[in-house]
N, C-alpha and C positions, 0 to 999 in steps of 0.2 A: 438526417431529416430533422428539422426543428419545428416544434409546435409552440406557438405563443398564445396566451389568452389573458384577459384581464377583466375584472369585474369590480363593482362598487357595492357596498352593503352598509347597513346601519347597525350599530351596537350601542348599548347604554353603559356608561360608566357611572358608578355611584348608586345610591338607593332611590334617586328620584325617577319620575316618569319621563323626564326629558332624555333626549338622545341626540347625538350629533353624528355627522357622517364620518365613516372610516372607509378608506379606499384601499383595495388590495390589488396588486398586479403581480402576475406570475409569468416568468419566462423560463421554460424548461426545455431541455434537449430531450427529444424522444429517443435518440439513439443511445445505446450503451457503449461499452468498451469496444475498441476496434476488434475485428474478427481475427483471432489468432488460432482458430481451430486446427489448421494444418500444422502450425508450429508446435502446438501442444501435442498433437497426435504423434508427429515425428519424434519430438523430444522424448516422449514417454516410451515409445517403442525402442529407440536407440539406447536410452539409458537403462531400461529394464534388462535388455540383452547384455549390456556392458556390466551391470551389477553382477549378473550370474557368472560371466567370464572372469571378472576381477576377483570375486569371492573365491572361485574355484582355484585360480592360480595363486591367490594369496595364501590359501591353505597349502597348496602343492609347493609353493616357493618359500613357505614359512615366513612370509613378510607381514608384519603387523601394519606397516605403512599401507600396503595394498588393501588389507582387510579394513583398516580405518577409512580409507578412501571409498571402499565399496559400501560401507555403512553410511557414509555421507551421501554417496550417490543414490542409495536406496531412499534416504530421507528426501532427496531431490525429486525422485520419481513420485513419491507421495505428495510432495509440495506442488509439483506440476499438475497432478490429478486434482488437488483441491483448488488450485488457481484456475484450472480449466472449468471445473464445475461452477465455481463462483462467478466466472465471467459469463457463463451461460445463464445462471440463475439471475444475474443482475439485469438481464434483458427481459425478464418476465414482466408482464403487464401488471399494474396495480389491481388489487381486489378491494372489496368492501371492508375487509378487516385489515389487510396490509396495504394501506393507502399509498405507501412509497414503493410498493412492489418488494422485490428481494434484493435491492441494490446493495444493502449493507453486508451481504454475504461476502462480497469481495474484500471488505475490510476485515471480517472475521477470518477469512482464508489467509490473508497476509499475516495476521496476528498468530494464527495457528502454525503457519510455516516457520515463523521466527522462533516460537516455543519449541517446535519439533527439532529445529537445528540445534538449539542449545541443549536439549536432551541428548542428541547424538554426540555433541561435544563432550558431555559428561562421561559417556561410555568410552569414547576414544581416549580421554585423559586417564581414566582408571586403568585401561589395558596398557597404555604406554608406560605409566609409572611402574606397573608390575613387571613389564618386560625390561625396563631400564636396569632393574636390579639383577636380572639374569638374561643378558642379551644372547640371542641364538643366531646361528648361521642362516644366511638368506641366499636364495638363488638369484643373484643380481640380474642375470640376463633375462630371466622370466619377468622380473619386476619392471625392467626397462621397457621391454616390448609391450607389455600390457598397459603401462602408464602412458606410453606414446599413443596408443590407440585411444586412451581416455582423453588425452589432450585434443585430438582431432574431433571426437564426438562432442565433447563439451563446448569446444570453441564454435563448432558449427551450429549447435543448438542455441548458444548465446547470441549468435549473429541474427537468428530468426526473431529474437525478442528485442534487439537493440533499438529499433525505431520507436517502440512504444514505451521505453523505460522512463522517459522524462514526464509522461503525462498520466501514468497509471502505476500506483505503488504495487498493485498486484502483479503487473507485468514486470515492474522493476525487480520484485522479489524473484521471479523466475529467471530474469537476466542475471541477477547477482549470484544466484545459486550456480548457474552454468559457468559463468565467468570465473568464479572462485574455484570451481572444480578443475577448470583448465589450468589455473595457476597452481593448484595443489598437486595435480598430476605431474606438472613440470618439476615441482619440488621433489616428488618421489623419484623421478628420473635422475635428477642431479645427485640425490642422496645415494641411489644405487650405484651410480658411476663412481662416486667418491669411495664407497665401500669396496668396490672392485680394486681400487688402487691403494687403499690404506688398510683394509681389513678391519676397520673400526665397526664392530657389530652394533654398537650403541647408536649409530646414525639412524638405524631403522625406527626404533621407538622414539628417538629424538625428533625425527621427521614427523611422526604422528602428533607429537606435542605442538610442533609448528603448525601443522594442519589445523589443530584445534584452535590455536590462537587466531589464525587467518579467518576461520569460520566465525569465531566470536566477534572479531572486529567488524567483519562484513555484515553480521547479523544485527549488531546492536542498534544501528541507525534504523534498520527496518523494524525492529521490535519497538523502539521508542516512538516512531511515527505511527505504527499500527495501533499502539495503545492510545496515543493521542487522538487518533481518528475514532477509535471505538468509544472514547469518552467525550466525543463531540467538541474537541478542541478546534481552534481555527487551523485549517490545513496549511501546510508549508506552501509558500508562494503567494499567500494572501495576506496583505498588510492591513490589519484591522483599523489602525489609526488613519491610514490613507482613505479607507472606505468611509470612515466616520466623517473625516474632513470633507470628502466629496459630497456626502449627503447633507452635511450642515451648510455647505456653500450653495445649495440649490435655491432658486428664487422663492422668496417668501418663507423659507424654513427658518424658524427661530430656535428650534431645539431638536436634538436627536436622542432618543432613549430606547431601551429594550432592544439593543442591537445584538443579534446573534448570528454567527457565521459557523457553519459546520459542514462536514462531508456527508452527502447522501450515499456516496459510494466512493471507490478509489478514483473515479474520473469525474464526479459531479459535486459541485459545491452549492449549498443552499444558504439563504440569508433571510432573516426577518428583521424589520426595524419599524419603529414608530416615529413619524415626522410631525412635529407641531408646526402647523401652517395657518396662522390666524386669518380669518376672513377669506379663506380660499375655498372655492367650490371644488367638487370632484372634477379632476382634469385628466382625462385619459391620455392626452398627448404628453403631459408631465410625467405620468407613471410609465408610459411606454419608453420615453427617453431615458429615464433613470434605469429601468431594467436593461435597456440596450447597452448603456454605458457600463453598468455593473458586469454585464456579460463580457463585453469587449475589453474593458480596461482591467478588470479584476478577476475574470474567470468564474464569475458567479452565474451559474446556469439557471438557478431556480430562486427567484427573489419574491418575497411577499412584503409589500410596503403598506403600512397603515397610516392614514392621514388623520390628524387630530387638530381641532381648532384651538385647543388650549384654554377652554372655558374653565375658570377656577371653581365653578360650582360642581363640576364633574371631573375631578383630577384622575389621571390614569394611575392605577395602583401599581403599575409596572415601571413607573418612571424612575424610582430610586435605583442608583447604580448597583446596590447590593441585593436587589430583588430579582429573582429568576421567575 
């Protein structure tokens, strides 16, 4: 469901008693992220059960690779819980104090998930390095069977999040966790098979290190984008220069300044801009068309456009490029 509204109001720039019209237009999507409640619930239950099984047989089979993967899966369970909670909180209605609602919790969840994964990697690397110096026998058959179960569970969970991964970094994080787990479990199986035929005990801790590298590589882009969104950077997929050129090319517009584009949540983009349009009256159709185009062409769901006449007696103090 989409709700659109626009309004015009007057503000004064400068110290004089004069004022000129500034127009604001907002186009906001009332809906939040797609509903993945069932996927989150199934993923959490399956992975929690598998963590218990994998940790148990990791100890029984003396496999650090299995224990490392169990630790990774445990972090994934926590990340799924955070992502689910954030997706639910992002749908909360705005309040008088939290005028944007709780949409940014989805960004915070993706950031927390990335950090959590990197902490888990540190633990895996530490244990793997210790074990490399003193490799121990592993029950290969147990490792293979448990890891094969993990491939099935993680692949099935990843498939449930596949459709939403391109539009929501929070869902993308959940998908990446599960897909990486399936690949990691496959690596554990291959290492165990190799150990059966070669007797190379060092393959188990070495596989743990490979797991750590896979997790780090897969997590880095998620961490970088989460930090950028948390710092109000322009979201990936939005070209600021194209947006600015579009606004500057509108009828009667002579200048664009104070342009800001940021993420309200992992699924919603907001924009504010001042357009200098001399001798132009407040024009609702002009504002409505701009907001429609910003939404359809650039994925900006919530736009606030301020119109200025460019009167030199009342210059906009936000016009300089280095002013925020």
